[in-house]
N, C-alpha and C positions, 0 to 999 in steps of 0.2 A: 583192437589195439590197446584200449585202456585196460581191459581185463588181462590181456597177456602181459603187458608191462607191469601191472600191479602184482601179478603172480611172480614174475621173475625177480622183481625188486624184493618182495617179501621173502622169497626163497633164499635170497642172498643176505638176509638179515636186516634189511632196511625196515625201520619202524615209522609209525605215525604217517601212514599213507592213507590218503582220502581220494576215492574215485568219485568225481562229481558228474552226475548223469541227469539230464533234464527230464527224462522220461523213465521208462523201465529199461533194464539192461537189454541190449540187442534190438532196440527199436529204431535205430538210425540206419545207416547203410548195412550194418551187420544183420538187420532184421529181414532184409529183402534182397539177398544176393543169390547167385546161382550155385555157390558152393564149390566151384572148381578149384583144384589144387594141381599145380604143374611146375615143372622146371624147364619147360621149353620156352626159352627166351633167346634174344639175339645178342645179348651182351653179357660179359662175365659176372657183373654185379647182380643183375636180376636173376641169372641162372643160379648163383650161389644162394641168394635169398630164398628162391623157390625150392631148391634141392635140400637145403638145411631144414626148411619148414616141413617138407614132405617127410623127412626122417622123424621130426618131432610129432607129426600127426600119426605116423605109424606107432609111435611109442605112447600116444596119449592115454590109453587105458592104464598104463603104469605111472605116467607123469604128465599131468597132475593127477590123473585118475578119473577118467570118464570115457564112456563109449560115444563115439561121434559119427557112427555109420560111415566110416571111410570105405569107399568102394574104388579100388584101383583098377578101373576099367580101361585106363589109358586115355590120352588125348589124341585126336586124329584131325590134323589140319589138311583140308582139301585145297589143292593148288591147280589153277586153271590157266597158267601161262608159263612159258619157259623162264621168264624173269623171276617169277615167284619161286619156281623150283630151284633155280640157281641160288637165290638168297637163302632159302631154307637148307640147302645142302651145306652152305658155309656155316649156318647156325648149328646144324647137327654135328658137324665136325668139332665145333667149339664145345657144344654140350657134352659130346663123348669124351673130350679131353678133361672135362670136369666131373666125370663119373655119371653122367645122365645117359640112360640106355636108349636114347632116341635113335630113329633110323628113317631113311627114305624108303618108300615103298611105291609100287606101281598101282595103277587104277584097279586091276583085278584083285590084288590083295586088299586094297582099301574096301572094295565091295564085299569081300569075304568077312572082313571085320565088322562092317556095317551094311547088312543086306538091303537097307532102304536105298542105297546109293544107285544112281545111274552113272555109268562111266563116260557117258557122252560129254566130250569137252574136258574131261579130267586128265591133266597132264601127269600128276604125281601126288603123293601125300606124304606127310611127316607124322610118324607115330611114336609115342613113348609109352610103353606098357605100365610104367610105375606111376603115371599121373592118374587123376580121377576126380572124385568129388566127395564131399562130406557135408555134414549138417552144421551150418554156422551157429545156430542157436545153442546146440549142444556144446560146441566149443566155448562160446562166450560163458555159459553157465558153469562149464567144467573149470575154466580158469577162475571164474569169480568165486565159486565155492571154495576152491583151494586157497585163493587169496584171503578170503574171509576167515578160514580156519587159521591162517597165519597172522591174523590180527588186522587185516586191511578193513577200513571203514568204507562201505559203498553207500553213498548218499544219492539215492534215486529221487526222482521228482524234485530235483534241485537245479535251478538255472543260474549259470554264471551271469552276473549283470555288470561286472567291471573288475579291473585290475588296477592296483596302486603300484607305482614304481618310485624308488628312491635311488638316485644315481644310476648305476648299471644293474640294478636288481629289482625283481618283482617282490613286493613285501606283503601284499594282501590280495586275496581273492574274495570279491564280494558276490554273494548269491542272494536269491530271494528268501533264503532261510537264515541269513546271517553272514558274517565275514570270517575268513580263515587267514590267520597269519601263516606265511609259508616260507620254507627255505628254498624250495624249487617248484616250478610249474612245468608240467609236461603237457603240451597241447596235442591232443589226439581227437579233435572234434570233427574229423571227417569233412563233409561238405560245408560245415559251418566254421572251419578253422580260420578262414580269412577274417571273420568277425572277431574271433578271440584274439588273433594276432594284432588286429587294429587296436584293441583295448590296451595292449602293451606297447604299441608303437612299432610292432614287428610286422613286416610285409610277408605274408604267406600267400602266394598267388594260386589260390584254389578256387575253382568255380563249380557250382552244382549243375549236373546235367541228368535229366530223367532217363532211366532205362526201364524197359518193360519186358515182361515175360508172360507166358501162358501155359496152362496145363491141358493135356488132352483128357477126354473122357476115358474111363477104364477101357483097355483094349482086350478084345477077345478074338483070336488067341492072344496071349500075353506077348508083349514086345520082346524081341530077343535082347540079350544083354549086349549092349553096344558101347563103343568108346564115346567119350564126350567129343562130339563131332562138330567141326567148325568149317564153314565155307569161307576161306580167308578173304576172298575178294569182296564179299558182301557183309561179312561178320555174322551171318545167320548161323545159329547153332541149335543143337538139340541133344538131349541125353535122357536116359531112363529116370523116371520119378515115380516111386511107389508102383501103382498098377497101370501106368501110362507113360507118356513122354512129356518133357518140358521143352518149350520152344522159346527162342529169344532172338533178338536182332538189335543192333545199335542203329537207330534212325539217324542218318547223317544230317538231317534238317532239324533235329530237336534243339530248340533254343535253351539257353541257360535259364536256371530258375529252380526254386524249391518245390514246385508243384509235383505231388506224387499221386495225382489222380490217374487211375488206370483207364486208358481209352483203347478199347479193343480194335479200333480202326487200324492201328499199327500192324495188326496181323496181316493186312493186305500186302504189306511190304514183304513179310516173311513168306507168305504163300507164293508170291510172285517169284521169289528166288528158288524155293524148294520144288516148285512145279517142274523145274528142269533138273535140279540137282538130286532131289529125293522125292519123286512124284507122289508116292503113297502118302506122304505127310500133308500134301496140299489140301486133301479133302478130309482130313481127320477133324472130328468135332472137338472143340475146346470148351472147357467148363470153368472159365475164369482165369484170373492171374493177378499180378500185382505190379506196381511201379515202385521203384526205389531210386536212390540218388548215387551216381558216380561222383567222386571228388577229383576233379580233373585239373592237372597242371598244364602249362604251355607245351611241354615236351612229353607228356603222358608218363613221366617217371615221378617217383615219390619225392617228398621233401622230408629228409631225416637229418637231424643235427642239433646244434646248440646255437642260439642267437649270438651274432657278433656284437649286438648292442646291449643285450641283457644276459649276463653270465649265467643266471639261474633260470633261463627260459629255454626249454628244450621242446622239440616238436617231432612228430611222426605223422604225416598226413599226405593228402594228395596222391593216393595210390592208384587212381585212374582205373579202378576195376580189379586191381591186384592185391588189395589190402588183406582180404581173408586168407589168401594163399600164402602171404608173406608174414602173417602175424606172429607165428612162433619165433622166427629168426629176428624180427624187429623187436620183440620183447627182450631177447637176449642183448641186442645191440643197445637199446635204450638203457637197460640196466648197467651195461658197461660204461656208456657215456656218463651216466649219473655218478658212477663210482670212479670216474677218471681212469678207467682201464682201457686198454686197446681192444676194440671190438673184434669179434670173430671175423667180420667182414668190414673192409674199409669203405665206409659210406660217405667219405669226403665229397665225392662227385655229386651226391644228392643234397648238398647244402642248398638252402633257399637262396643263398647269395649267388648261385650260379647264373641266375637270370640277370642280375645286376652286373655281373662280371663278364657275361657273354660266354661263359664256359658251359660245363655240363657234360652229359654223356649222350650217346646216340639215341635219338627219339625212339621209343618203343612203339611198334605198330599198335593201333587202337583196336585190339581184339580182347575178348573175354579171357 
């Protein structure tokens, strides 16, 4: 988010931009995601953010100018109850009305797309061929290099330690390398955003939750090219990764916290699901993995907007696993909010104030 926003601001002619990063670029949530990019959501706002970002990722080699290994293998959601199928049919109609080429398919066609699947108990599936996955590190550095060429200062290994406010404005950002007088602060600190907001007296309800994934040993024969496949009921997912497959699952019992220790025991949950849904995967050897942090809000939708208390404090955070796939569109939106222009997408429903006001949008299902 920081690299995308810095690029879009600099491209629009904004000067004196400093990106403050406590480690190296792409070492937070962006360093350990699964790289999925999709427009299959259940509400118009998230559909628009995903669809617009997909177009930007397709154009990434030209603007800002970097290859990101975008592979449009599609997303395939596996549905195991009539209720799930009915809900996805409604979402597909909405997606189609907004230009997303998703469709409902039967179990046999789902198995043709992903030969690992067992159709036993599979009611239907939702597939969009324009979705897929890319390499987040390449995106971060592509945006950052273009931003730096446009004059952006990227201060790595620099930790924010405090914010000073006067009246309704943030005036100073304190770091362990000195202080910066500022005209505007944009908080894009991911899982750590609540801490940054607290420094300014702005409540950003974001909690950190560990998510883990694993990689198989190289497969012989090679794995077929398959969609990014998700068992909707369990959240278990898998897709191609170099010479094998990537496995993941959202553990429903994972406590909040900043621990990113990889504990391979979670694979028992994954294997328990795929033993029935994709039996060949259950016995595949894995050769390591990693753990990263989701930045989760109470309704699993992002926080995007301008603080009502501090006129020059903006935020884009709490993406609940959808940040990478929405980053290009959010970069545009934050640029427009900073410039007091009407954004390409109305993000008013994503204001952090929605929880205080009891408003908001339909909760997004907690899937990757």
